[in-house]
C-alpha positions as CSV (number, residue, x, y, z in Angstrom):
1,M,8.3,-33.9,-17.2
2,N,9.5,-31.4,-14.3
3,L,10.9,-28.4,-15.6
4,R,12.6,-25.6,-13.7
5,V,10.9,-22.2,-14.2
6,P,13.5,-19.4,-14.1
7,I,11.5,-17.1,-11.9
8,D,14.1,-14.3,-12.0
9,L,14.0,-14.2,-15.6
10,V,10.2,-14.4,-15.9
11,E,9.9,-11.2,-13.7
12,D,12.6,-9.4,-15.2
13,G,11.2,-6.4,-17.5
14,E,14.5,-5.9,-19.3
15,I,14.4,-9.6,-20.5
16,D,10.8,-8.7,-22.0
17,G,12.4,-5.9,-23.9
18,L,15.3,-7.8,-25.0
19,L,13.4,-10.7,-26.4
20,E,11.0,-8.2,-28.2
21,D,14.0,-7.0,-30.0
22,V,15.0,-10.5,-31.1
23,Q,11.4,-11.1,-32.2
24,D,11.2,-7.8,-33.9
25,A,14.5,-8.3,-35.9
26,R,13.1,-11.9,-37.1
27,R,10.2,-10.3,-38.4
28,R,12.0,-7.7,-40.0
29,L,14.4,-10.4,-41.6
30,R,11.4,-12.5,-42.8
31,L,9.7,-9.5,-44.3
32,T,13.1,-8.1,-46.1
33,T,14.0,-11.6,-47.6
34,S,10.4,-12.6,-48.7
35,G,10.6,-10.7,-52.1
36,V,14.4,-11.5,-52.7
37,L,15.2,-13.6,-55.6
38,P,11.7,-14.8,-56.8
39,N,11.1,-17.7,-58.9
40,V,11.2,-16.4,-62.4
41,F,9.0,-19.5,-63.6
42,A,6.2,-18.6,-61.4
43,G,4.9,-16.0,-63.9
44,K,3.3,-16.4,-67.2
45,E,6.1,-15.1,-69.2
46,A,6.8,-17.5,-72.0
47,D,9.2,-15.4,-74.2
48,P,12.7,-17.2,-73.8
49,A,14.5,-13.9,-74.6
50,R,12.7,-12.0,-71.6
51,L,13.2,-15.1,-69.2
52,K,16.8,-15.2,-70.1
53,K,17.1,-11.5,-69.0
54,E,15.2,-12.0,-65.8
55,I,17.3,-15.1,-65.0
56,L,20.4,-12.9,-65.7
57,S,19.2,-10.2,-63.7
58,N,18.6,-12.6,-60.6
59,A,21.9,-14.1,-60.9
60,Y,23.4,-10.8,-60.5
61,E,21.2,-10.0,-57.5
62,A,22.1,-13.5,-56.1
63,R,25.7,-12.7,-56.0
64,L,25.1,-9.3,-54.4
65,V,22.8,-10.9,-51.8
66,G,25.5,-13.3,-51.2
67,E,28.0,-10.7,-50.4
68,L,25.6,-8.8,-48.3
69,V,24.5,-11.8,-46.1
70,R,28.2,-12.5,-45.1
71,P,28.0,-10.5,-42.0
72,L,25.3,-12.3,-40.9
73,E,27.6,-15.5,-40.8
74,D,30.9,-14.1,-40.5
75,P,31.9,-12.7,-37.2
76,I,35.0,-10.8,-39.0
77,F,32.8,-9.5,-41.5
78,R,30.4,-8.4,-38.8
79,A,33.0,-6.5,-36.8
80,E,34.0,-4.6,-40.0
81,W,30.4,-3.8,-40.6
82,A,29.3,-2.8,-37.3
83,Y,31.9,-2.4,-34.5
84,P,33.6,0.8,-33.5
85,F,36.0,1.9,-36.1
86,H,39.1,0.9,-34.3
87,L,38.1,-2.7,-34.2
88,S,36.3,-2.3,-37.8
89,A,39.4,-1.2,-39.4
90,L,41.6,-3.8,-37.9
91,A,39.0,-6.5,-38.8
92,R,39.2,-5.3,-42.7
93,R,42.9,-5.2,-42.4
94,Y,43.0,-8.8,-41.3
95,R,40.0,-10.1,-43.8
96,I,41.9,-8.8,-47.0
97,S,45.4,-10.0,-45.7
98,T,47.0,-12.9,-47.7
99,Y,50.2,-14.0,-46.8
100,P,50.6,-16.1,-43.4
101,A,52.9,-13.6,-42.0
102,E,50.4,-10.8,-42.6
103,R,47.4,-12.8,-41.6
104,K,49.1,-13.7,-38.2
105,D,50.0,-10.2,-37.6
106,G,46.6,-9.0,-38.5
107,L,45.0,-11.5,-36.0
108,L,47.2,-10.4,-33.3
109,K,46.4,-6.7,-33.9
110,L,42.7,-7.5,-33.9
111,G,42.9,-9.5,-30.6
112,E,45.0,-6.5,-29.1
113,G,42.6,-4.0,-30.7
114,V,39.5,-5.7,-28.7
115,A,41.7,-5.6,-25.5
116,R,42.3,-1.9,-26.2
117,V,38.5,-0.9,-26.9
118,L,37.3,-2.6,-24.0
119,G,40.3,-1.4,-21.6
120,I,39.3,2.2,-23.0
121,L,35.8,1.9,-21.8
122,A,36.9,0.4,-18.4
123,L,39.4,3.2,-17.6
124,A,36.5,5.7,-18.5
125,E,34.4,4.2,-15.9
126,I,37.4,3.7,-13.4
127,I,38.4,7.7,-13.8
128,A,34.8,8.7,-13.4
129,I,34.8,7.4,-10.2
130,G,38.2,8.1,-8.8
131,G,39.9,10.3,-11.5
132,F,42.9,9.8,-13.5
133,T,45.4,9.6,-10.8
134,T,49.2,9.2,-10.9
135,A,48.7,5.3,-10.1
136,L,46.6,4.9,-13.1
137,R,49.0,6.8,-15.2
138,R,51.8,4.6,-14.1
139,N,50.2,1.6,-16.2
140,F,51.2,3.8,-19.3
141,R,54.4,5.2,-18.3
142,T,56.3,3.2,-21.2
143,G,53.2,2.7,-23.4
144,A,50.3,0.6,-23.2
145,T,50.8,-2.9,-24.0
146,F,48.3,-5.9,-24.3
147,G,48.9,-6.6,-20.8
148,T,48.3,-3.1,-20.0
149,W,44.7,-3.3,-21.1
150,L,44.3,-7.0,-19.4
151,T,45.3,-5.2,-16.0
152,L,42.8,-2.5,-16.6
153,L,40.1,-5.0,-17.3
154,E,41.0,-6.8,-14.1
155,K,40.9,-3.9,-12.1
156,F,37.6,-2.8,-13.3
157,E,36.2,-6.3,-12.7
158,N,37.7,-6.0,-9.0
159,D,37.0,-2.4,-8.2
160,I,33.9,-1.0,-10.0
161,E,30.7,-2.4,-8.5
162,S,28.7,-0.6,-11.0
163,S,29.1,1.4,-14.1
164,R,27.3,3.7,-16.1
165,L,27.7,1.6,-19.3
166,G,25.7,-1.4,-18.3
167,E,27.1,-3.5,-21.3
168,L,30.4,-3.8,-19.4
169,A,28.6,-6.0,-16.7
170,V,29.4,-8.9,-19.1
171,L,33.0,-8.5,-18.4
172,R,32.2,-9.2,-14.7
173,E,29.4,-11.7,-15.0
174,G,31.5,-14.1,-17.4
175,Q,35.1,-14.6,-18.0
176,D,35.0,-15.8,-21.5
177,T,36.1,-12.5,-23.2
178,Y,39.0,-12.3,-20.7
179,S,40.2,-15.8,-20.8
180,L,40.1,-15.6,-24.7
181,L,42.4,-12.3,-24.4
182,Q,44.5,-14.1,-22.2
183,S,45.1,-17.0,-24.8
184,I,45.7,-14.6,-27.5
185,K,48.4,-12.7,-25.4
186,A,50.0,-16.0,-24.5
187,T,50.1,-17.4,-27.9
188,R,51.5,-13.9,-29.1
189,N,54.3,-14.3,-26.6
190,T,55.1,-17.7,-27.3
191,T,55.6,-17.1,-30.8
192,S,57.0,-13.6,-31.0
193,H,59.7,-14.5,-28.6
194,A,61.0,-17.3,-30.6
195,H,64.8,-16.9,-31.1
196,G,64.4,-18.3,-34.7
197,V,62.8,-17.1,-37.8
198,R,59.3,-19.0,-38.4
199,F,58.9,-21.0,-41.5
200,H,55.9,-20.5,-44.1
201,H,54.2,-23.7,-42.7
202,E,54.9,-22.9,-39.0
203,L,53.2,-19.5,-39.6
204,N,50.0,-21.1,-41.1
205,D,50.1,-23.5,-38.1
206,E,50.1,-20.2,-35.8
207,V,47.4,-18.8,-37.8
208,E,45.3,-22.0,-37.4
209,I,45.7,-21.6,-33.8
210,L,45.2,-18.0,-33.4
211,E,41.7,-17.6,-35.7
212,P,39.5,-19.4,-33.7
213,L,40.7,-17.7,-30.3
214,V,40.2,-14.2,-32.3
215,V,36.9,-15.3,-34.0
216,S,35.7,-16.3,-30.7
217,T,36.7,-13.1,-29.0
218,I,35.0,-11.0,-31.5
219,S,31.7,-12.9,-31.1
220,S,31.9,-12.4,-27.6
221,V,31.7,-8.7,-27.6
222,S,29.1,-8.4,-30.1
223,W,27.3,-6.1,-27.8
224,L,30.0,-3.5,-29.1
225,S,27.7,-3.0,-32.2
226,G,25.1,-1.6,-30.1
227,L,27.5,0.7,-28.1
228,P,28.1,3.5,-30.8
229,W,31.2,5.7,-30.4
230,E,30.1,9.2,-32.0
231,W,32.3,12.3,-32.4
232,V,30.7,15.5,-31.8
233,D,31.8,18.3,-34.3
234,R,29.1,21.0,-33.2
235,C,26.6,21.6,-30.8
236,E,24.1,24.3,-31.7
237,Y,22.1,26.0,-29.2
238,L,18.3,26.4,-30.3
239,D,16.6,27.3,-27.0
240,D,17.0,26.5,-23.5
241,S,16.0,23.0,-23.6
242,F,16.9,22.2,-27.2
243,Y,20.1,21.7,-29.0
244,R,21.3,20.2,-32.5
245,I,24.2,17.8,-32.4
246,I,26.1,17.5,-35.5
247,G,29.0,15.0,-36.0
248,S,30.2,11.7,-37.2
249,R,29.6,7.9,-36.3
250,L,33.0,6.0,-35.7
251,R,31.4,2.9,-37.0
252,G,32.6,0.5,-39.7
253,S,35.9,0.3,-41.5
254,H,35.4,3.2,-43.8
255,P,37.6,6.1,-42.9
256,S,35.0,8.5,-44.2
257,W,32.6,8.2,-41.2
258,E,28.8,8.7,-41.6
259,P,27.7,12.1,-40.6
260,F,24.7,12.5,-38.1
261,E,22.5,15.3,-37.1
262,R,20.0,14.9,-34.2
263,F,18.3,17.0,-31.4
264,R,18.7,16.8,-27.6
265,T,17.4,18.3,-24.5
266,Y,20.9,18.9,-23.3
267,P,24.4,20.0,-24.7
268,L,27.4,18.1,-25.5
269,R,30.9,19.3,-25.8
270,P,32.4,19.7,-29.2
271,N,35.3,18.0,-30.4
272,R,34.7,15.1,-27.9
273,I,33.8,11.4,-28.6
274,Y,30.8,10.1,-26.8
275,V,29.6,6.5,-26.2
276,D,25.8,6.4,-26.5
277,S,24.3,3.6,-24.4
278,T,20.9,3.1,-23.3
279,S,21.6,1.8,-19.9
280,A,23.8,5.0,-19.0
281,G,20.9,7.4,-19.7
282,S,23.1,10.0,-21.3
283,P,26.2,9.7,-23.5
284,V,29.6,8.8,-22.0
285,D,32.5,11.1,-22.7
286,L,35.7,9.1,-23.4
287,W,37.9,12.3,-23.2
288,P,40.8,12.3,-22.7
289,L,41.2,8.7,-23.7
290,A,40.0,9.0,-27.1
291,T,39.7,12.0,-29.4
292,V,39.3,12.8,-33.2
293,D,41.7,15.4,-34.4
294,L,43.6,16.7,-37.4
295,C,46.8,14.8,-37.5
296,P,49.8,16.9,-37.3
297,E,51.9,14.5,-39.9
298,C,49.2,13.7,-42.5
299,R,46.7,16.4,-42.0
300,T,43.7,14.2,-42.2
301,R,41.5,13.5,-39.3
302,E,42.1,10.2,-37.3
303,L,40.9,8.5,-34.2
304,F,43.5,8.6,-31.5
305,L,43.5,6.4,-28.4
306,L,45.4,6.7,-25.2
307,N,49.0,5.1,-25.4
308,Q,51.1,6.6,-23.2
309,C,51.2,9.1,-20.1
310,R,54.1,11.3,-18.8
311,D,52.8,13.3,-15.8
312,D,50.2,15.6,-17.2
313,I,51.1,15.0,-20.8
314,L,49.1,12.1,-22.5
315,T,50.1,10.7,-25.9
316,L,47.6,9.4,-28.0
317,R,48.2,7.1,-31.1
318,S,46.2,6.3,-34.3
319,L,46.2,3.1,-36.4
320,E,48.6,4.7,-38.7
321,D,51.0,5.1,-35.6
322,H,50.7,8.8,-35.8
323,E,50.8,10.5,-32.3
324,L,49.0,13.3,-30.6
325,E,49.7,14.9,-27.3
326,I,47.4,16.5,-24.9
327,V,47.7,18.0,-21.5
328,Y,45.3,16.5,-18.7
329,P,45.9,17.3,-14.9
330,V,46.7,14.4,-12.9
331,S,44.0,14.1,-10.4
332,D,45.8,13.5,-7.1
């Protein structure tokens, strides 16, 4: 049998590292699960009362394990657990929805959320090269739409040859994610622009069409789970080449973000969101496209993403539809 040898892959050092990550994950998974749910009849215990107690304990543990492993098989659950907060929160809202209209809206919001997060990352790379110009801001004159983010993704693919975030290369190398997002947008336009009110069974049919598209889209951007968004609250100077960074990980659906503290050899600006990517070398600042701030309406900290531009005034919006205005000069 003649088999083609992928020489490029064999000689690619990065591939070796990625395959080692996969093997390491398999080893850790085997080690973790080896002691889970042991056979209660394997020991010498003969007391029926004690055996019943062990079986009951195993049954409770089995139910817990069943919940814990759901993210391994369910892309929506996985997004809720490990993706950047904006997507995780939308994934949860869809997962707990019940009525057909609510489920349809949740799917559409989740699909657009993927486009928004990818669009923010792509726009950050575009701005890093050419600045936040008047031409770019025109895309947000009346507010960002699903189409706005798709336009920016297309511009990134056509105009940016290399980016700091190497993970974004998948948008250029394959059209799966972009095509899926286009399909979601087309389905939304077809159903949302209908003249009549949708019946219950029609909504169910629309959910059945949308769900596989959105699930496939979520699966196609699994790399987002390895691209953490982190909000820096404080950067403390320790000496000329040592800084303590204190902040929150904007990951998972829980609104009380997990705090972190780490040391770096260079400073980061407080009150900024950084995307930490191994390919970038140093964290990528998402200002002014994303920020965490105290909401002027509800007086709680929220994640705000760019929604509208009017000259040098940018309006950012949270998932609760609260808005925050900041001033950012035009680059022209």
